[in-house]
N, C-alpha and C positions, 0 to 999 in steps of 0.2 A: 501494498500500500505505498501508494506516494500521498508527504503532507503539501500545505498546500507554500505559498512565501515565505509565510511568516516563519514555518519550522526549517527550513531551507537555511544551514551555515553556508556563513558566506564570508569571504574574505575583503583586505585592505582593495582596491580598487578603482580603475579610473586610467585618465592619463599619466600617473603620478607613477613609474619604475622605471626609476633612472638610470642601470648601469645602462651601458652602451649594450647596444642590439646582440645574442650572438643567436645565430642560425643553426638550425635543429641538426644540419650536413656537419656545424663544426663542431657539434656540443656528440654526435652520436658516431660520425665517421670522421671526424681530424684527427689532430695527433689527440689529443684526450682520449679514443678510443678507438687510432689505431695504432699506428706505430709509434714505438714509443719515441719521445724527442727528449731526451736530455735536459735543456733548457726547462718543460713544462712541469712544472712539480704538480704533483699528484692532489697534495690537502691545501692545497690555494682556492675551495669554492666557491668563498664566498663574497671573493673582493675586495677583502680588509687588505691583503698582499697580489699584488701582481699575479699571473698564474706564470707570465714569460718569467725566470731568476734573470735573467739579462737585464731587464725594467729594475729587477728589486737589489742586482750588484750598484747600479746606475747610482742608485738612490741612496745604497748604504756607502757608496764610496763615495761618493759626495760630503757623507755625513763624517767619515770617518777622517776627509782632509781638511774638514775645518780645523774636527775637534783638535790635530794633530801640530796645528799652526801655531808657533810659539805663543803667540799673542795670544791664542785661548788654553792654550796648557794651562797657562798664568792667571787662567781666573778661578777665581776659589768655589771651592767646586760649596751643593745647598749643602742646607744644614740634616736637612734629611738621603741627601746621599752618603755626607760623609759618613753618617748612624747606619745607613747599610753597608760601608766600608767596615765599616768598626763592628760591626754584626758577624759578618763574614768572617772576620781577619782572627774575632777572640775566639773563634768554636772551631776546635783542631778537625772533623767532622766533615762541617760547613766549611771549611776553609779547600779540602780538597775537594768536598763536592765542585765549587768553582771552577777549581784547579779541573779538573777530571771530564768537567761537561767542555770545556772547547779543545781538551786531549783529546778527546773520543773521536772529534771530528776527522771525517777520513781526509785524508793528505790526497787528495783527486780530487779533478777537476770532477762536477763546476763548487766544489765546498770550499776549498784552498785557497786561489784568489781569485781578487775582482779584473776588473778591465783592467787596472795602469800596472797589472803583475805584483804587487801590495798584499798581503795577506788581506784574507779578512779579519771579522771580529772572535780575533784568537786568549782573550784573555779578558779577568774580573775588570780589570782595571781600567780597558779600555769601553766595556759595557758601560761602567760606572761614571765616565765620559759624557759618553755618545746621550745616558739618560740628564747627565743636568743637562746637556745642551736641550733636549725632548721638550725638556716641561716648564721652560723658561721660553719657547718662542711660539709662534701661532700654524697651526697644519697649513702650507697651500694645498692647491692643485696642481698633485705633478703629470706632466704629459708623460704618455706613451708608458702609463703605469701608473694608478692610484696606489698609495702606499700607506690605509685606515689604518694600520695601526704600525706604528711604528717603532715602539718596544717589542711588539710580537716579532717586525723585520731581525730586530739585533738580533731575539734570541731562536732565530729561524733554526737555524744547527742546531745550539746546543739542545733545544725541545730535545729533538729525535736521538737524542742518548742515552744511554741508563742512568748516569751521572744525574743530566737533567733532570727527567723523570723523581728520581731519587728526590734532589731541590727542591724540583717546581712542588711537588706531592706535600709539601710539611708545610704545617698550618703556621709555622716560626717564621718560615723562609716567607708565605703569603704574606705573614702578615707585614712584615716590610714592604713589599711589592704594595697591600694596601696604602702605609701612609703615602706614600708616591706619589698614586694614584691619586689621593684627597688635595695630597699640594698642586700638582695640572687638574687637575677638579676646578680649580680655585681660581686659579689663569687663566682657564676657558673659560669660563664664566664674568670672567672680568671685560671691559669696556676695552684693557691694551689688547685684548685676547682678539681686536678685530682688523690687526692690521693688513690682515692680507684678506678681507673680503672688499674684495676694487675688481677692476677689470681687468686688470694684466694678465699678463701672462698667464701666469702659475694664481692668480687670485681666483674668488671665490665665482665671480661673476664674467668672466674672462671670457674668451672665447673656448680653451677646451670644455673646461666648466658648464659653459653654457652647452656643449653639444649633449654630452653627456647626463645634463640634466635639464633637457626640453621643458620650455612653459614653466619654469621653478617661480617666474612674476603672476603669470597668471595664476599659482597654484596654490603659492601661499602669501599668509598674508602680512606682506611688505611694503615699500615705497624707492622706488630707482633714485626718485628723486633726493633724496637723504641720504646722508653718510653710510658708506656699509648696509645701503636699503633701509633703512633703520632701525639693524638690531643691532645689539650694547651689547654682546657676545659672541665668537667663534662656533659657541654651539646654535647653532639656528637654524633653518631648513628641516634638518633632519627631525626633531621636536620641536618644530614652531607650529599654530595650528593654521591647519589647511585651510582654503577660502571655504570651500565648498563641498565638502564630500563630509561624510559619519562612516568611515572606516571598521573593516569587525577585525578581529585576532593582529595579523600582525604580514604590511605590503611583503614578499618573499618571495623566495624561490624556494621547490617542493626538495626535499632530500633525502626524506623518507616513506613508505608508507606501512606500518608491520602490524600483523594481527593475532591475533592468539599469544600476547603477548606473556611473559614470566618472572614470574616472583622475583628469582634469582637468575643469574645466568654469569655466561663468562664478556663479560660489555668489555674487557681489555683484548681479545684476540682478533684474529680476523674475522670480518664482518660485525665484529662489536656489537651483537644485537640486547637489544635492552633490554634491563635486569629492574623491574618495578621497585620493588624495597630500596634498591639504590637509589632511585630516580627522587623516589617522596620522602626519602628521605626516614624511612621505617613510620611513617606515617598512620594513624589510627587507621582511618581509611583504604592505607594502601591493598588491604586485604579485597576488596570492592570492585578491582581494577583487574586483578588478576586471569589473564585470558580475554584482555580486550584489545584496542584498538592504537596504534599511537599513531601518530600524524605528526611528522617535521618539516618546519623548511626557515630558508636563513635566512637574514638579512640582510645585504651587501650595505658596503661603509656607507654609501649613498643613500641610502634607500631611509623613506621616513619610519621614525622607528619607535613610533607614539602604539600600546596597544589596546585593542579592542577587543570588547567582553563579543567569543563567538557563541551566544543563547544569551536569552534572556529569561533570569531569575534572581535567586538569591544568593549572595553571599556567605558560603560558610564557615572561612576560612583561609587566610593569606599568613603563608610561609615565608620566611624568607632566609636562605641554607645557606653557611660559607661553605665557600670552599676554594678550588684551587684555580688560579690566572694561567701558568702554560705548562701545563700536565698535558701528556701530550699521549695518544694511546700508544704504549710499546709494539704495535703491529705497522705502525706507520710511520716507527723512524728507520735507523741505517739497514743493511748497506748501499739498499739504494733506492731511496724515490723513483716511484716506477709509472710515467704518465699513462698508462695505458689501467693500471691496478685499482681499487675498489679504492674513493678519496675520502680523506676526512678522519678526523676524531669529533665528528660533530655525536653521534650518538652514544659512543665514549665517554663525552663531558657533561652528558644530562646527565650522569650517575658522580660526578668527583667535582667539578668546574660551582661556581657560588650561580645560585640558581631564586628564582623567587615562586612560590608554585601558590595558584588562586584557583582553591574549590568553591566550585558554580553550580546549585542545587538549581538545574530547567526546569522550569515553566512547564516544558512538553515532557509530563511521564513516560514516554520513547526515548528521550534524552538520560533523563534524570541527575545523577551527583556526574560532572568530567571536572575535568585539572585545566589549566591553562597551564605548561609552564612556561616561563622564560628564563635563558641560561645566557650569564655573561659571560664571555668570551674575552680573556684575556683581560687589555685594559679598560674593553666596554665591560665593567664589573661592577657597574653601577643599578638595577634593578629595581629603580623607582614604582612603588605601586601607588597610588591613587585610590585606592578602596580598602576598604576593613571591613569586617565577620561580619554580617547582619545588615549590609546594602544590599539596595534590590534598582540592578544593573537590565539596561533592556540590549540587547544586541547593537553592537556600533557605541556603547557609552564606550570611554575610554577607563582603562584601569590598573594606566600603569607605563612605562613608557625607556627602554634604552637612552645613554649619553652617551656620545664622544664615538660611534661607530657602530656598525653589524654586527649583528650576533647571530641566534637561530632560537629557536621556542618549539614548544611541541605544542598539541592538544589531547589530550588523555583521555580515551571511554570507555566504559563497566562492560564487560563482555554481553550483558545482556540490551544494549545499544544496538543497533544493527545501522551500521551506514555503509552507503554506495557513492562512491567519490564516481563526480563527471567524469568521463573517458579519458576529456585530455587533462586532467591532474594526474599527474605521472611522475618521477624524475627528472630535473631539471626546468619542471612548466612553469613558466613566471604569471604568478599569481600577482592581478589586477587588481582593483577596489572596485567592490560592487559587485563582480560575479559568483555567482553558486558556486561551491566548492563539495558540496555531497547532501545528501536530503539522506533521515533517517526512515527505514521501511516497518 
């Protein structure tokens, strides 16, 4: 039995999907799925880092060259970076781990050299100088490969090593990153961060950005006649209010749809199956979802980043779960990224990363209790919820947001909720505003 439009699950859509288009042939028959290309990296599937590692190497080369200039080397480290350095050096195990995560990166292309022939990031001291630079500058729109997650870019290779996995899984290490994010977030929310909100080649209203984000002015509430289009900080369009639509869930690209999801599973191995107890942090209602359905989709770095209620009903509970920021599935690490292999660590991150859970009891009894999960990947660690237990929401109401970049999210349904997804809602499908993605049967 099909229900009317009031019972249809909708996703945020309209003319608001800003990632440069990728044809089906490119996605399924090109380098990503065909003959491996060593410069294409399999785990970069959500626009936060360029797929082509050459673009990333160029970006990182410029950063390294800048922080190694004599004048820059004399710049004192921010107090939060000095605290991180002290934290690393005062504990023998952590000191060893932060050496090994760089030493374990293979000494062969594409990991060992940047385009100038100099080594890429090879020690934690250079890492700290790069972090010191990033937390005090406004992000620019880079041509030929937008780097949405600059800290992730610095740690890209160490994340794939055993030592990196060990260090980035530690709560005390993640607490240090949290302190850095707080300082960086305060800067990005300040008027000082508007330096790149202009029409320059690398500006957010320049030619390259306008090509990637068409119709920005028509879509978002802004005024091009004002300085910086009226924005007071660089935390702009991805969380600023849209002018004329009420989206549901998240504007995104489908990552995976899984049925009969298990209570516990080996989420760190190849395939990264979902493990509900770990995803839901052993919530009191976790058992109600055993055998159910998980829909996961990711938000590229320049997409709209607010979350909207996928169903109408009452918010039962909101839970914020602290977790990792740079832990990567061991199945996605070295020895060799394979451009033709299963990609990313996004399913793995649903079990270990910082995340927010919003349980909603739907007005539609065929849906019943469902859970919206926001996963704060890497420096997108701010999962800000705007609802609380007891709130009544209508489909499309805002329920929260990500800050400062793209991330991933899940819709989790009980086994009693029979979900039938639309034929075009499949892996890599771009979900636009107001388009039905599924119905309950």
